[in-house]
C-alpha positions as CSV (number, residue, x, y, z in Angstrom):
1,M,4.3,-30.5,-62.3
2,T,2.3,-28.1,-59.4
3,S,1.9,-25.0,-59.8
4,R,4.3,-22.2,-57.8
5,W,1.2,-19.2,-57.6
6,G,-0.9,-22.2,-56.2
7,I,1.4,-22.4,-53.6
8,L,1.3,-18.2,-53.0
9,A,-2.1,-18.4,-53.0
10,L,-1.8,-20.8,-50.0
11,I,0.6,-19.4,-48.4
12,M,-0.9,-15.7,-48.6
13,A,-4.1,-17.9,-47.3
14,A,-2.3,-19.2,-44.6
15,Q,-0.2,-15.2,-43.5
16,T,-3.9,-13.7,-44.3
17,M,-5.2,-15.9,-41.6
18,A,-3.2,-15.6,-38.9
19,N,-3.6,-12.0,-38.8
20,V,-7.6,-12.4,-38.5
21,G,-7.8,-12.8,-34.7
22,P,-4.2,-10.4,-33.9
23,L,-4.0,-7.4,-35.5
24,G,-8.4,-7.5,-35.3
25,I,-7.9,-7.4,-31.5
26,P,-7.2,-3.8,-31.2
27,S,-10.3,-2.9,-33.0
28,I,-12.7,-3.5,-30.2
29,A,-10.3,-2.8,-27.2
30,P,-12.2,0.1,-26.2
31,L,-15.2,-3.1,-24.9
32,I,-12.5,-5.1,-24.3
33,R,-11.4,-2.5,-21.8
34,E,-14.6,-1.6,-20.6
35,D,-15.9,-5.3,-19.7
36,L,-12.5,-6.5,-18.0
37,G,-12.9,-3.8,-16.1
38,L,-8.9,-2.6,-17.1
39,S,-7.0,0.6,-16.8
40,M,-5.9,2.4,-20.4
41,A,-2.3,0.8,-19.5
42,Q,-3.5,-2.2,-18.9
43,A,-5.2,-2.8,-22.1
44,G,-3.0,-1.0,-24.4
45,S,0.2,-3.4,-22.6
46,F,-2.1,-6.9,-23.1
47,I,-2.5,-6.0,-26.9
48,S,1.1,-5.0,-26.9
49,A,2.7,-7.7,-25.3
50,Y,1.4,-9.6,-28.8
51,Y,4.3,-8.8,-30.5
52,I,6.9,-9.7,-27.6
53,G,6.2,-13.7,-29.0
54,P,7.0,-12.7,-32.3
55,S,10.5,-10.4,-31.2
56,L,11.3,-13.5,-29.8
57,M,10.4,-16.7,-32.0
58,S,11.5,-15.6,-34.9
59,L,15.2,-16.4,-35.1
60,P,14.0,-19.2,-33.6
61,A,11.5,-20.4,-35.7
62,G,14.1,-19.4,-39.0
63,W,16.7,-22.3,-37.4
64,M,13.1,-24.6,-36.6
65,A,11.4,-24.8,-40.2
66,D,15.8,-25.3,-41.4
67,R,15.7,-28.0,-39.3
68,W,12.5,-29.8,-39.3
69,G,10.9,-28.1,-42.6
70,V,8.1,-26.3,-43.7
71,R,4.7,-28.4,-43.2
72,P,5.3,-28.7,-39.8
73,S,6.8,-25.6,-38.1
74,M,3.6,-23.4,-40.5
75,V,1.0,-25.9,-38.8
76,G,3.0,-25.7,-35.2
77,G,2.3,-22.2,-36.1
78,Q,-0.9,-22.4,-36.7
79,A,-1.2,-24.2,-34.0
80,L,0.1,-21.3,-31.4
81,I,-1.7,-19.0,-32.9
82,A,-5.3,-20.4,-32.1
83,I,-4.8,-21.8,-28.5
84,G,-3.5,-18.6,-27.5
85,L,-6.3,-16.3,-29.0
86,V,-9.0,-19.3,-27.9
87,A,-7.4,-18.6,-24.3
88,V,-7.5,-15.0,-24.3
89,S,-11.5,-15.2,-25.2
90,G,-11.8,-17.4,-21.9
91,S,-9.9,-15.5,-19.4
92,H,-10.9,-12.0,-18.0
93,A,-8.0,-11.0,-15.8
94,F,-4.9,-9.0,-17.0
95,T,-2.2,-11.2,-16.5
96,P,-3.6,-13.8,-18.2
97,L,-4.3,-11.5,-20.8
98,V,-0.7,-10.6,-21.5
99,V,0.5,-14.4,-21.2
100,L,-2.2,-15.2,-23.5
101,M,-1.4,-13.1,-26.1
102,I,2.4,-13.4,-26.2
103,I,1.8,-16.8,-26.8
104,A,-0.5,-16.5,-29.3
105,G,2.4,-13.5,-30.9
106,A,5.8,-16.4,-30.9
107,G,2.9,-18.6,-33.1
108,Y,3.1,-16.0,-35.0
109,G,6.7,-15.9,-34.6
110,V,7.0,-19.3,-36.1
111,L,4.8,-18.6,-38.5
112,N,6.0,-16.4,-40.1
113,P,9.8,-17.2,-41.8
114,T,8.4,-20.3,-43.0
115,T,5.6,-18.3,-44.9
116,T,8.5,-17.0,-46.3
117,K,10.9,-19.8,-47.1
118,A,8.3,-21.8,-48.5
119,G,8.3,-18.7,-50.7
120,I,11.5,-19.0,-51.9
121,S,11.5,-22.6,-51.6
122,W,8.9,-22.4,-54.7
123,F,10.2,-19.7,-56.7
124,P,13.5,-18.5,-58.7
125,R,15.2,-15.7,-57.3
126,R,14.0,-12.9,-59.8
127,Q,11.1,-13.0,-58.3
128,R,11.7,-14.0,-55.0
129,G,11.5,-10.1,-53.5
130,T,8.0,-9.7,-55.4
131,V,6.8,-13.2,-54.2
132,T,8.0,-12.0,-50.4
133,G,6.1,-8.8,-50.7
134,L,3.0,-10.5,-52.0
135,K,3.1,-13.0,-49.0
136,Q,3.5,-10.1,-46.5
137,V,0.5,-8.3,-47.8
138,G,-1.3,-10.6,-45.4
139,L,-0.4,-9.4,-42.5
140,P,-2.8,-5.9,-43.4
141,L,-5.7,-8.4,-45.0
142,G,-5.7,-10.1,-42.5
143,G,-5.8,-7.9,-40.2
144,A,-8.3,-5.1,-42.3
145,I,-10.3,-8.7,-42.2
146,G,-9.9,-9.2,-38.8
147,A,-11.4,-5.6,-38.2
148,L,-14.7,-5.9,-39.7
149,A,-15.3,-8.6,-38.1
150,Y,-15.1,-7.3,-34.9
151,T,-15.9,-4.7,-34.8
152,G,-19.0,-6.1,-36.8
153,A,-19.6,-8.9,-34.1
154,A,-19.5,-6.4,-32.0
155,A,-23.4,-5.4,-31.7
156,G,-24.5,-8.7,-30.8
157,I,-21.6,-10.0,-28.6
158,S,-19.6,-9.3,-25.0
159,A,-16.3,-8.0,-26.5
160,A,-14.1,-10.3,-24.5
161,N,-16.0,-13.1,-26.1
162,E,-15.6,-12.0,-29.8
163,A,-12.3,-14.0,-30.4
164,E,-14.1,-17.0,-29.4
165,P,-16.1,-17.2,-32.3
166,L,-13.4,-15.7,-34.8
167,T,-9.8,-16.3,-33.5
168,P,-10.5,-19.9,-33.5
169,A,-11.8,-20.1,-36.4
170,A,-10.1,-18.5,-38.6
171,S,-6.8,-20.5,-37.6
172,T,-8.6,-24.1,-38.1
173,I,-9.1,-22.7,-41.2
174,A,-5.5,-22.5,-42.5
175,I,-4.2,-25.4,-40.4
176,K,-7.4,-27.4,-42.2
177,A,-6.6,-25.8,-45.6
178,F,-2.7,-26.5,-45.2
179,W,-2.8,-30.1,-44.3
180,T,-5.8,-30.8,-46.7
181,L,-3.8,-29.7,-49.8
182,R,-0.5,-30.9,-48.8
183,R,0.1,-33.8,-51.5
184,A,-1.3,-31.7,-53.8
185,F,1.3,-29.0,-53.0
186,S,4.2,-30.5,-51.4
187,L,5.6,-27.9,-50.2
188,P,9.5,-28.5,-49.7
189,T,10.9,-29.2,-46.1
190,S,14.2,-27.9,-46.3
191,I,16.5,-26.4,-48.3
192,T,20.2,-26.3,-47.1
193,G,23.8,-25.2,-48.4
194,S,25.1,-21.9,-49.9
195,S,23.5,-20.4,-53.1
196,R,24.6,-23.3,-55.3
197,A,22.5,-25.8,-53.9
198,F,19.3,-22.9,-54.8
199,E,20.6,-22.5,-58.0
200,T,20.2,-26.4,-58.2
201,F,16.8,-26.4,-57.0
202,D,16.2,-23.6,-59.8
203,A,17.3,-25.5,-62.1
204,A,15.3,-28.4,-60.8
205,R,12.0,-26.6,-61.6
């Protein structure tokens, strides 16, 4: 039987890698502002635009995870984050930056409820709060890793292009790890029904 804690480690890795790029970018905002000639308001706006995506996508993403399952939803979320931020790294105008950050945020909006579903699908009720809390550690941890990596790279790379080597690498690692391990860690695609269905699933585990 697959280890639940192995599943949790995979979920935490996906959650952490998803936040390396988006939450690392604010650490180099002054450099991006200088390179692209943005005003203070524009610099703040394009970073804040990222959070529009999760606000719009979290509820639909929960439905998607229930309807299509954990695997496609998690990989789709990672892919949206990667696509959005890779495009950000090549953008040199304010409006495209805002649009692309919203797209990247939408990816996180898909990923976050999906990782939560994966966690509660694999653990009994008495452990689900702890598991969800551990999963959410990936958010600040990813931000801390991103900030350290981005500021460390700033010495030798133009700030506007720092997302290029780091963000796609982070998202690609998460996607590849998930698909490589999908046979060993067969995440349940969906669980439907009431709490009674959860109890049946728990008993089966």
